[in-house]
RODRENZA-264463 format. One record per atom (N, C-alpha, C, O): residue number from 0; z, x, y; residue in one letter; atom name. Coordinates in Angstrom, 1 decimal. Each point is the difference from the previous one (the first is absolute). Example, Ala and Ser with C-alpha at 12.3 -4.5 7.8 and 13.67 -1.06 7.14 Angstrom:
2
R    k      zz      xx      yy  r   a
R    0     7.8    13.2    -5.7  A   N
R    0     0.0    -0.9     1.2  A  CA
R    0     0.0     0.9     1.2  A   C
R    0     0.7     1.0     0.0  A   O
R    1    -1.4    -1.4     1.1  S   N
R    1     0.0     0.9     1.1  S  CA
R    1     0.8    -0.8     1.1  S   C
R    1     0.1     0.5     1.1  S   O
***
This chain:
28
R    k      zz      xx      yy  r   a
R    0    18.0   -64.3    36.6  X   N
R    0     0.2    -1.4     0.3  X  CA
R    0     0.7    -0.7    -1.3  X   C
R    0     0.8    -0.9     0.1  X   O
R    1    -1.2     1.5    -1.3  X   N
R    1     0.5    -0.6    -1.2  X  CA
R    1     1.6     0.2     0.0  X   C
R    1     0.8    -0.8    -0.4  X   O
R    2    -0.4     2.0     0.9  X   N
R    2     1.4     0.3     0.0  X  CA
R    2     0.8    -0.9     1.0  X   C
R    2     1.1    -0.5    -0.3  X   O
R    3    -1.8     0.2     1.4  X   N
R    3     0.7    -1.0     1.0  X  CA
R    3     0.1    -1.4    -0.6  X   C
R    3     1.0    -0.6     0.1  X   O
R    4    -2.1     0.2    -0.9  X   N
R    4     0.1    -1.3    -0.6  X  CA
R    4     1.1     0.0    -1.0  X   C
R    4     0.7    -1.0    -0.2  X   O
R    5    -0.5     2.1    -0.6  X   N
R    5     0.9     0.0    -1.0  X  CA
R    5     1.5    -0.1     0.6  X   C
R    5     0.8    -0.7    -0.5  X   O
R    6    -0.7     1.5     1.7  X   N
R    6     1.3    -0.1     0.6  X  CA
R    6     0.3    -1.4     0.5  X   C
R    6     1.2    -0.4    -0.1  X   O
R    7    -2.2    -0.3     0.7  X   N
R    7     0.2    -1.3     0.5  X  CA
R    7     0.4    -0.9    -1.1  X   C
R    7     0.9    -0.9     0.1  X   O
R    8    -1.5     1.1    -1.3  X   N
R    8     0.3    -0.9    -1.2  X  CA
R    8     1.5     0.3    -0.4  X   C
R    8     0.7    -1.0    -0.3  X   O
R    9    -0.3     2.2     0.4  X   N
R    9     1.4     0.3    -0.4  X  CA
R    9     1.0    -0.6     1.0  X   C
R    9     1.0    -0.6    -0.4  X   O
R   10    -1.4     0.6     1.7  X   N
R   10     0.9    -0.6     1.0  X  CA
R   10     0.0    -1.5    -0.3  X   C
R   10     1.1    -0.6     0.0  X   O
R   11    -2.2     0.0    -0.2  X   N
R   11     0.0    -1.4    -0.2  X  CA
R   11     0.8    -0.4    -1.3  X   C
R   11     0.7    -1.0     0.0  X   O
R   12    -0.8     1.8    -1.0  X   N
R   12     0.8    -0.3    -1.2  X  CA
R   12     1.5     0.2     0.3  X   C
R   12     0.8    -0.8    -0.4  X   O
R   13    -0.5     1.8     1.1  X   N
R   13     1.5     0.1     0.3  X  CA
R   13     0.5    -1.1     0.9  X   C
R   13     1.1    -0.5    -0.3  X   O
R   14    -1.9     0.0     1.2  X   N
R   14     0.3    -1.2     0.9  X  CA
R   14     0.2    -1.2    -0.9  X   C
R   14     0.9    -0.7     0.1  X   O
R   15    -1.9     0.6    -1.1  X   N
R   15     0.1    -1.2    -0.9  X  CA
R   15     1.2     0.1    -0.8  X   C
R   15     0.7    -1.0    -0.2  X   O
R   16    -0.3     2.2    -0.3  X   N
R   16     1.2     0.1    -0.9  X  CA
R   16     1.2    -0.4     0.9  X   C
R   16     0.9    -0.7    -0.5  X   O
R   17    -0.8     1.2     1.7  X   N
R   17     1.1    -0.3     0.8  X  CA
R   17     0.1    -1.5     0.3  X   C
R   17     1.1    -0.6    -0.1  X   O
R   18    -2.2    -0.1     0.4  X   N
R   18    -0.1    -1.4     0.2  X  CA
R   18     0.5    -0.7    -1.2  X   C
R   18     0.8    -1.0     0.0  X   O
R   19    -1.3     1.4    -1.2  X   N
R   19     0.4    -0.6    -1.3  X  CA
R   19     1.5     0.1    -0.2  X   C
R   19     0.7    -0.9    -0.5  X   O
R   20    -0.2     2.1     0.8  X   N
R   20     1.4     0.3    -0.2  X  CA
R   20     0.8    -1.0     0.9  X   C
R   20     1.0    -0.6    -0.4  X   O
R   21    -1.4     0.5     1.7  X   N
R   21     0.8    -0.9     0.9  X  CA
R   21    -0.1    -1.4    -0.5  X   C
R   21     1.0    -0.7     0.1  X   O
R   22    -2.2     0.3    -0.6  X   N
R   22    -0.2    -1.4    -0.5  X  CA
R   22     1.0    -0.2    -1.2  X   C
R   22     0.6    -1.1     0.0  X   O
R   23    -0.6     2.0    -0.9  X   N
R   23     0.9    -0.1    -1.2  X  CA
R   23     1.4    -0.1     0.5  X   C
R   23     0.8    -0.9    -0.5  X   O
R   24    -0.3     1.7     1.4  X   N
R   24     1.3     0.0     0.5  X  CA
R   24     0.4    -1.3     0.6  X   C
R   24     1.1    -0.5    -0.3  X   O
R   25    -2.0    -0.1     1.0  X   N
R   25     0.2    -1.2     0.7  X  CA
R   25     0.0    -1.2    -1.1  X   C
R   25     0.8    -0.9     0.1  X   O
R   26    -1.6     1.0    -1.0  X   N
R   26    -0.2    -1.0    -1.1  X  CA
R   26     1.2     0.0    -0.9  X   C
R   26     0.4    -1.1    -0.5  X   O
R   27     0.2     2.2     0.3  X   N
R   27     1.1     0.1    -1.0  X  CA
R   27     1.3    -0.6     0.7  X   C
R   27     1.1     0.0    -0.6  X   O
***
Protein backbone atom coordinates (compact mmCIF):
# COMPACT_ATOMS: atom_id res chain seq x y z
CA UNK A 1 0.00 0.00 0.00
CA UNK A 2 2.88 2.34 0.73
CA UNK A 3 4.15 1.89 -2.81
CA UNK A 4 0.72 2.74 -4.23
CA UNK A 5 0.52 5.89 -2.11
CA UNK A 6 4.00 6.88 -3.26
CA UNK A 7 3.00 6.42 -6.90
CA UNK A 8 -0.15 8.47 -6.36
CA UNK A 9 1.97 11.23 -4.83
CA UNK A 10 4.27 11.19 -7.87
CA UNK A 11 1.30 11.40 -10.21
CA UNK A 12 -0.19 14.30 -8.24
CA UNK A 13 3.19 16.06 -8.29
CA UNK A 14 3.50 15.59 -12.05
CA UNK A 15 -0.03 16.93 -12.58
CA UNK A 16 0.78 19.88 -10.33
CA UNK A 17 3.94 20.64 -12.31
CA UNK A 18 2.00 20.48 -15.59
CA UNK A 19 -0.69 22.82 -14.22
CA UNK A 20 1.99 25.19 -12.91
CA UNK A 21 3.74 25.15 -16.28
CA UNK A 22 0.50 25.91 -18.13
CA UNK A 23 -0.25 28.71 -15.64
CA UNK A 24 3.19 30.24 -16.13
CA UNK A 25 2.89 30.04 -19.92
CA UNK A 26 -0.49 31.78 -19.80
CA UNK A 27 0.78 34.36 -17.30
CA UNK A 28 3.84 35.26 -19.36
